[in-house]
N, C-alpha and C positions, 0 to 999 in steps of 0.2 A: 531481515534488514537490520534485527538488534544489532548482529555483528557490524555494520556497514555505519551504523550511526553508533557506535559504543563512546561513552566520552561526553555523550548530550542527554540529554532529558527527553526520553524515547515518547514519553504520551506528546510533549510540544511538537514534536517532529511529527509524530504522526498527524496532529491537530493542522499541521501546517500545510502537509501534505494534502488532506482531503481538502483544507480551505481551498487551495490551490488548484483543483480538480484535478489533481496526478493521480489519487489512489482512488480507484473506480469503487464505489460505497456497497458495503457486502450485506446480508440481511440485515433487518433492523437499524440501518445503517449505522453499524457498526464497521471499522477500519477494514477486516480482516474477513477472508471468505472461507468454507471449508469446501477443500477440492479432494479428490478421488484421484490418488496417483500411485500408481502401481500397487493395485487392490486395496488401499488403505486410507481414511478421510487423513487429509492434511487441512489444518490452519494457514493461510497463505493472503499477503496483499498484495492484490493485482494492480498495476502500474499499467496507466494509459500511456503508452511510446507515442502517440499522435499529438497527446497533452507537451509531451518533451519537446517534441522536434516545433512545435508551435511556438516555443518560447523564444527558439533560437534564432528565426526570422523578423 
């Protein structure tokens, strides 16, 4: 996600996405979650696609 928002204030981007409901909250209301991918724990941001589609209507 950092690559997609390069040049922007990343903290502000994350807060805005959280406030709009586009990011699913992780543990302890953090923006990211730990997911197991290919036998490794990786920290990821979970985007809720249904919220993106709702914004288009």
